[in-house]
N, C-alpha and C positions, 0 to 999 in steps of 0.2 A: 504494500500500500504506500502511495506517495503522500508524505506528511510534511506540513509546515508546523514547526514547534514554536510555541510561545512560552517564555519563561525568563526568570531573572536570577534566581539564587541557587545555592548548592542543592536544595531539595529538588528543584527542577532539573538540575544537572544530572543527578543520579538517574532520573528517568530518561533524559536525553541520551545518556551513555548506553542505557539498556536498549533503546531504539536503534542506536548505531551498531550495536552488536547483534541485532536481529535481522530477519529477512526483509524488514521494512526499509523504505528509502526516505530519508529526511532530505527534503529538497529546498528547505529554507528555514531560517531561525529568526524569530522576532523577539527582541529584548529591549529593555529600557535604555534610553540614551545614556552615554557616559556622562557622569556628573562628579563634581568635586565633593569629597566627603571627609569627615573626621576633622581633627584640629588643624592639620596641615593643609586642608582643602585640596588634597591630591586627587586628581581625576582617577576614578575607579571604573574599571571595565568589568562588566558582569561575567561570571564564569560561563554563561551560555554563549556569549560572544567569543570568548577565548576558545571554547571547545569547537564552535562552528568554524572559526578561522583555521584552526588546526586541521580540521577535516574537510577543508575547501568547500564549505557550505555558505551560500549567500546569507548575509546578515542584514536585517532591517531594524532600524531604531527610531520609529516615528514618535514625535511628540503628540501627534493627533492621529488616532486610528481612522478618522474620517477623511484624512488627507487624500485627495484624488490620485496623486502620483503613487502613494503607497498602495491604495486599493487596486490601481491599474497594474502595479508590479506583481501583486499577489495573483491577480487574474491570469497573468501571463505564465505563471509557474504551473497553473493547472493541477493543483494538489487535489487529492481525494478527501483529505481530512485535515482539520486543525486539531492539534493536541495542546491544551493550555494548562500549565501548572505553575503556580506561584508567579504569575506574570505581573500582577499589580494594576491592571486596567480591565474594564469591562469591554468585551467585544461587541461591536454594533451588530444589529440585525443584518445589515448589508454584508458584513464579513462572514457571519455564520452561514449565510445562504450561498456563499461562493462555491462551496465544495459539495461533492456528491453525498458525503456522510455527515456534513455539518462540522461541528466542533465538540470536542469532549474535554472534560476536566477531571483531574485527580484531586480529590479533597480529603483532608486529614481528619475525618470524623465519620460516624455512622449517620449520614443524613436521613431525615431532615434536622437532626439535632446538631447543634454547634455549627451553624452556618456562619460565615464571616472570616475575619482576618486572623484570629489566633486560636483555632480549635484545639491544637495540641496542648497549649498552655492551660486553657480553661477546663479541660476534662480533668486535669490533675488538681487545679485550684479547687474545683468543686467536689473533689473526693471520689470521682468515678472509678470503678474497678474494671471497666471495659470501654473500649473505643474501637476504631477501625478505619479503614480506607474505603471511600465510595467513589465510583467513577460515574459521572453523569453526562448527559447531553446538555450542552450549554444553551441557555436562552438568555434573554436580556435582563432577567431578574437574578439577584445574587444567590448563587448556589441552590437554585430552585428547580433545575431541570430534571427530566426523567432519569431514574436510576438504571444504569446498564449493568452494574455489578458492584459487589461490596464484599469485604472480608473483615472479620472481627479480630481484635488484638486485645489481649489481657494486659491490664495495667498492674504492675507489681508494686508492692509497698515502697520499694527503694527506687522506683523509676522517677526520673526527673523529665522535664520537657526536652532535655538534650537526648537522653537515652530513648525516650519514646519516639522522638523524631527519627532516630536511626532505625527503629523498628518499622516506622511508617515508610521510610525509603525502601527497605527490603521488601515489605509487603506490597507497596505500590508498584514497584518495578515489575514483579511477576504478574500482578493483577492487571496491569496495563497491557502487557503482551497477550495474556489470555483473552482480555476483552476485545482487543483488536482482531484477534482470530475469530471470535464469535460475531463481531460486527460484520466482518467480511462475509462470513457464512450465513448470516441472518439467523443465528441460533440463540441469540441472547433473549432472556425473559425480561423485557423492559417493563418497569413499573413506575407509576407516578408517585411523587412524594405526598404524604399526608400533611397538608399545610397546617393543620391544627396541632401537629406534633413538633413544629419547628421551634428551635431555640437559636440564640445568637451568641457568637463569641467575639466580643468587641475588641478593638485595638488595645494593646497594652499601654499603660502610662506609668511614669515614675511614681506618681502619687499612689498607685495601686499597691506598691511595695511597702508602704508604711505599716509597721506591725501594730495591731491593736491587742495588747496583752489581756484584754477582757474577753477575747475569744478563746476557744478551747485550744489545747496544744496541738490537736490533730488539725484543726483549721489553719493554724499558723504554719505547721510543718508542710501541709499541702501547698500553702502559698509559697514557701521557700522552694519546694520542689518544682512548682509550676512556673516560677518567674526566673528560672535560670535559662540562659546566662544574662538576660536583660529583661526587665530593669533591675532585678534583684530585690531582696527583702531587707529592710533596715529598721533599726531602732536608733535611739540617741544615747551616747555615752559622753558625759561631761561636755555637752554642747555640740558634739561632732556626730555625724552620721556613721553608724556602725552596721555594715552589711553582715548578715548571717548567711554563710555559704553552705553550711552543713550542720544538721542537728538531728537529735533522736528523741522520740517521745518517751517520757518517764512518768512514773506515778508519784506526784508530790502534791502538797496542799499548802498554799501560802497566798499572800496578797499578789495579784497579777503584776508581773514585771519585776518581782523581787528575786534577788539571788539567794538561793537556799543552800547551795553546796558548791564548793570549788575543789577540783582535783586535777590530776594530770590528764584525765579523760575529757574534761571540759567544765563549763560553768552551767549549773542547773538553774534555770530561770522559770519561775512559776507562771502559769497562765490561769485563766478562769477555771478551767478543768484540766488537771494534770500540769505537766511542765515540759520544758525542752532542755536536753543536754546539748549545749552549744559547743561544737567541735572546731569549726573553722570560721574565721571572721575577716572582714576587710574594713579597717578604720579609714575614715576620710583623710586624705593627704598621706596615706601610708600604703603599704602593699598588703596583699592577702597573706594570711598566716594561720597556722594552727593555734589552738588556744594556749598551749604552753609558751609559744613564742610571744603571744600577745600579753600574757601575764608577766613576762620578764620585764616588759617596759611600761606596764600600766597596772596601777593598784586597784584591785577590785575586792571588796569585802562582802562577807555574808550580810544580808540586809540591805545592800545597795539596790536601788530600784531604777530600772531602765525606763526611759520616758516613752 
């Protein structure tokens, strides 16, 4: 099948590489324009562009998907299908109608649950024990198209958004190739989404990471696991932001935010229900470190209360 691939990040790259290793033919790649990023404002090229150029595949980087020149270029390619993964823009109805099989999308949740920008993070934040990958036919509404295929993934207690994302990559690659085969043969059992079951995974913000010690230890730990690597979860220590990178739920009872135990294993901080054994931290204007290293340079006593 002749495919134009739309994507921008490393999650999309894993799927592009799977397509390039398959019997399918990637005839073009569409990715975000090169833009300056980070403190140095260095121009960053997407991994999709790098991979496409390495494999002598035409690259398109439109600012506007309705641009007539861009649409004309895609028409000339005469692709059979568009595959869209973590691209960052909605395809227009005009684009979707250009190909024989339309456009499909690989989404990191069991749709219709967790539509939107950050499904992998929110399933962990919300304490879910199961998620999955869903492949849908694209329409002009966000993640609302008909379901072509899906596969479940178990969320383990020690999974973070980082480890779950890797599971999603592995699952998504094989599911994509299987789905393309079924699409070509016409053997897929297509089903519409139940709109009444839809939920949404909004974009992440820095403010989301502020710890409320009046929540349960499980809720806080789920937040820690779900907001890795960005924006991270933080409290305040002597007026400075202190990110908690790794913690373990323990059974304690004290005032929320209060330090109840200090050892080489970590600092035990009470929550409304239970507490957290804090193992790794990152203090503002310092580097990430284990709790032993942190205690060498900072005095923390039992009874201290984090803000």
